[in-house]
C-alpha positions, 0 to 999 in steps of 0.5 A: 964463659966456656970456663964458667959453663965448665965450673958450674957442670962441675959443681952440679955433678959434685953436688949430685954425687954427693946426695946419692952417697948421703942418701945411699948411706941413710937409706942403708941404716933405715932399712937395717942393713949391718951395722959395724961393730968396734971389735971386728971387721966384719958388720954385725947384723941388726934390724930385719936382717938380724931376725931373719938371720937369727930365725934360719939359725935357731931352726937349724939348731933347734934353739939356743941363744944368738950370741954373734952375727956378721955379715960378709963372711969368709965362709958364706954371706951371713954367719950367726953363732948360736950357744947352745944350753950346754955351752957349745958354740954352733956357727951356722952359715946362711946365703943371701935368701938365709938359706943354710950353706953349712953348720959347724959344731965348736968345741969351745963352751960359754961357761959364763 
């Protein structure tokens, strides 16, 4: 009897953890959290996160086109790469509240 009760409790605990994990994963997707890019280890921004990061980055650069984004960058919480009209790249580092931490101009040009 003790063994059956212990097994039942274990099944309930494992089932609960499985539901919490599955629910957490689906809620992250539903809220627009970062989606993982195939070509990079850091997750790309999407949904509302991308919208807010794009607005913050373009306000700092005075325009341009967002060509890359990621969460969990080594320099900040979010990083947004903006390509300016002249082809130069600007990396804008943002904190969790989408405030600018830093920006760096990149010498590379997008000739495409």
